[in-house]
N, C-alpha and C positions, 0 to 999 in steps of 0.2 A: 562571468559564466555566460558564454555565448550559445544560444540555441540555434539549431540547424533545421532547415525546412527543405523538403523536396516539393517544388511547385510543378505540377503537371498541367500545362495549359498551352494552347496554340493561339488563343485569342489575344492579339497584341494590346488591345484596349484594356482587357481584364488583367493582363500581366502588368501593365503600367500601374494600375490602381493597387494591385496586391503588392507589387514591389515597393511602392511608396509607403504603404501601411507597414510592411515588415521592416523597412529602413527606419521608420519612426520608432518602432518597437525594439530596434537593435537586433533583429533576427537575421542570421545568415541565410541566403536563398540560393538554391541550385535549381535552375530551370530545365525542365524536360518537355519538349513540345510533343514528343511521340510516346504513347503509352508503352510500347514495346521497350523503348530505352529506359523508361521509368521502372519497369519491372526488373530490368537488369540491375539498375542502381539500388533498388530495394533489397536485392539479393546480395549486393556487395558491401553495403555500408549502412550503419545505424543512423537514423534521423530522429530528431525529437518530434517533428511534426510533418505530416504530409497533407498537401492541399491539392485536391483533385478537381479539375474543370475539363473533363473529357467531352468530346463531341458525341460519343456514343456511350449509352448507359452500360453496355456490356463491358466496355473498357474500364469504367469506374468500378463496377462490381468485381471484375477480374483483379484489379490492383488491390482492392480492399481485401479480397479473399487471400491473395498472395501475401500481403503484409501480415495478416493475422495468423497465417500458417508458417511464417518464417521465424527463424531464431532471432534475427537482428531486430525486426520491427513488429513483433507480435503485440507489443503494448504501446506502440507509437500512436500519439493522438492524431485523429483523422478529421479533416475539414473538407466538406464537399460543397462545391458550387452547383446550385440547382436552379431550374427554370420555374418550377411550381411545386405544389404540394403532393402531386400524384404518388410519388414513390418514396416519400419521407419515411414511412414505417419500415419499409424493406431496408433502406439504407441504415437506419439506426439499428436494426436487427443484425446487420453485418459489422457493427462495431464503430459506426460513425459517431464522433463526439460533438461536432458542431456543423451547422449548415450556413451557407451564405447565399442569399437569393439574387438572381439576375433581374434587372441590370445591376451590376455591382456598384453600390454607393460607397464612397470612401468612409464615411462615418460608421455605417453599418458593418463594413468589413473590419474596421478598426476595433469596434466593440467586441465582435466575435473573436478576433485573433488576440485581443488583450486578455479576454477570459481564458483562452487556451494557454496563453503565456503564463498566467497566474498559476494554473494547474501544473504546468511543467516546472516552474520554479519551485513550487511547493514540493513536488516529487523529487527534484534534484537535491533540495536542501535536506529532505528526509534521508537521502542516501549518502550525502556528502559527510565526510568524517573530519573531525578536528583532533589533532594530537593533544593528549592530556597525560600528565604523569602525576598521579595523586594516590594517596593511600585510602583504602576503604575497609570498613568492618562489615563482615558478611555472616549470615546464618543460613544454613541449609541442612538437609537431612544428614545427620551424622556429624555436624560441626556447628559450633556456636562461637561468636565473637572471633572469627578467623580473620587474619589480615590478608588483604589482596591489593594489587596495584592496577589501577585503570590505565589502559594504554591509549585508546582512542575512543571517540564518542560521536554518534549521530543522533538524530531525533528519535529513532526507533530502536537503538541498541548501542552496544559498546563492546570493545575487546578488553578482556581482563586477564591478568596473570595471577593464577591462584597458587602456582607452585606445585600442584599435584592434580591428579585427575579426579573430577567429581563424579557422583553417581549419574548414569545416563538419564537424559531428560530431566535433570535436576532443576528445581525451582529455588532461586537464591534471593535472599533479602539483603539489600544494600543500605549502608549509611556512610556518607562521605561529604566532603567539602571540595568544591571545584577551585582551582587556582584563582586567587583574587576575590573569592567569595567568602563571606563570613557565615552565611546561612547554610544549614545542613540539608542535604538532599536525602530523602528516604524513598525507596522504591523496591519493587520486586521484579525479577526477570526470569526467563527460561533459558537454560543452557542449550544452544542449538548446534554447537560444534565444539570439539576439543582436539588439541594435538598432544603429542607424546610428552611435552615438557611442561604441561600445566597451563597453557594459554588457551582461552576459551572465548567463544562468541556468545554474547548474551542478548536476547531480544527482550525489550521491555514488555511487561505484562500489566502491572498496576502502578500507575504514577499519579500520586495526589496532585491536585491543581497547583499547590504552592511549589512543590518540587519541580513540576513541569515548567512553571514560570521561571524558576531559577536557571534551569538547564537551557531554556530557549534564549534567555538573555545572554548567557555565557556563549552559546553557539553563535549567536548573531555577531558577537565581537571576535570570535575566533575562526569562523569560516570565511576565509578571504574571498572565496568565489561566490558567496551569496550576495545578490544585489540588495543593498540595504533598504531601498525604498519598498520593494515588494516584501522583503523579509519582515520589516518592522510592522507592516500592516497585518501580516499573518500571525506574528507572535502575539500581538495584542488580542487576537481573537481565539487563541488556543485555550480550550477549557477541558481537554481530555487527553488521554494517551494518544500517540500517533496512530496506533492501531487498536482502538478501544474495542472491548468485547460487548456483545449484546447480552451477556449473562448478568444476573443480579449481582450486586457488589455487597458483601457483608459489611456491617457497620464498622467492624474493626479495621477495615482497609482505609478508612478516611483519616487523613493526617490531622491530628489535634492541633488547633491553632496555637495553644499556649506552649507546645513543644515539651510538655512535662511527662508525656507517656513514653516510657522506654521502648525502644524498637523491639526488644525481645518479647515484651508483653503483647505487642501488636502481632508479632509472628505467632505467638502461642494461640491467640484468639483466631487468627486465620486458619491455623492447622486444626483447631478443635471445632470450628463452626460446622455443624453437620449439614447445613443447607447451602453451604458455599459451593456453587457449581464450578468455581474456578479451581476447586480441589481436584477436578478431573485432570488427568495428564493431557497436556496440550502439545501437539506436534507441529513444529514449524515446517511448512511445505509451500510449494507453489505449483498447483495443478491447474491445467486448463479446464474450464467449465462453462456451462451455459445455464442461465437462470431465466425463468419465465414467471411473470406474475400470474397467479391462479386465474384461470379463465381467459388468458391471452395466449396467442400462438407466436408472439414476437420473441425471438431469441435475443438474449443479451449476453455477449461474450465477456468473460471475466476470469479472474484467477482466484482459486480457492486456497486459503491459508489458515494457519492457526486451527488445525483440526483437533477436535476432541469427540468423545462418544456422544456428547450432548449438543454439539453445534460446530460452527466454523465461522470464518470471516471471508467475505467475498470482496476482492479488490476491484473496483470499477468507479469511474468518475461520475456517471449518472446513476443515481440510486433511487430506490423505492421508499415510500413513506413508512415510518415505523408502524408495525402492526400488520403490514401487508402479508398475505399468505403467498408463498412462492414454491416453485418446483425447480429443483437443481439437477442437472445431468453432469456427471463426472465420468470421464473416460481415461483408462490407463491401457497399457499394452495387453493386459490380461482380463479386464472387466469393464463393464459399463453399468454405472449405478445411478438410479433415479431416486431422489430424496424429496420429501416434503418438509417445509419448515415455515417459520414466521420471522419477519424482520423485527429484531429486538432493539437495534440501534442503527441509525441512518446518518452517514457522515458524507455530505456532498464533496466530491473531489477525492475521497478516499475509498469508501466502500460501505458495506453493511455487515453488522453482526447478526448471524442467523442462529436461531434455536431450532434444532431438528424436531420433527413430530414423527416418532417411530412407533407405529401402531402394531406392527407384527414382528414375529421372531425373525422372519426373513429380512426385514428392513434393518433390524439391529445387527444381524449377522453381516449384512452388506457393509454397514459402517465399520464394523470390526475388521472386515477384510481390507477395506480401504486404509484403515489405520495400520494394519499389519504391513501393507504395501509401502506406506510412507515410512514406517519405522525401519523396514528392511533396506530401503534405498537411500535413507538419510546418511550424509557423510559423517564418519566418526561416531556412529550411533552406539558403538559398543563401549 
């Protein structure tokens, strides 16, 4: 899996150092000496990483704003080369992920770009899919112990053939064994799309640690494009779902180590638990948003996903500490919504689980309007 970088720099000495660093890391580099040309390339092609060393700060800011507002590079990791500390806060508010200070030292640049590479590999692995053909037993509203076939799998979801259409926004409870594995995987997921012949996309919601470990090991062996060195180090540290929620988890969601509790009993407990906030319907989405720490004016660009009446998930590499109060601004074509909340779970490199603090009727109505918008625009939502 080769990563691509757009390097915007006219300083030959800096280019030499940065090229050597990226060559060592195995990253493909395209050099643009002129910011105007770089802006054209960002509009034409998707890059995994952009490294900006512009002579004028206005050019740096212009390229950052351009990339964040583009379809191709809105989530591309950004590294900026800076002279000092003066404008660091402004740059981070514009979506910068890492900075490298001048004069550029080889070891310092290597450290920063290696950290960026780790985040990029982790994100690519999360999206990469491995083909799988295995039978699963599933439970959902209106069906128990139904047979289904897994088609392909990634770290955050899978494609499944059910043979018929399921209820919209259905939560499904799975039990299956992966090819070559004897241990049973148990997890729950949310149906996020369906087609006419019963094939559906499922996003993982609750994955016990033991099941996550089984799937991670299987994916490492079956994703040919995942670099084994980086993947192995990440798999060893995974202790949660790829997109974990900040909501409390009911005791019945924890997988029993002795494996003697039947899946349907766990399903029944999950459905009957009155305080389980995961019982709220969750909508898979990807909305552009800004998040502020309470008391700060620094904007942090992110993507809002997994929306429910009680909270959401914010995808961003640099996260706030658990318990931090936050303000979130979400814009659609028809509305602008400002929400207050608290960080319930913080996962560096992934994002944050947020619990909304809705104190007025207007705030609750605003969240419902946003949910209605997401439900109405989601593909195959009927």
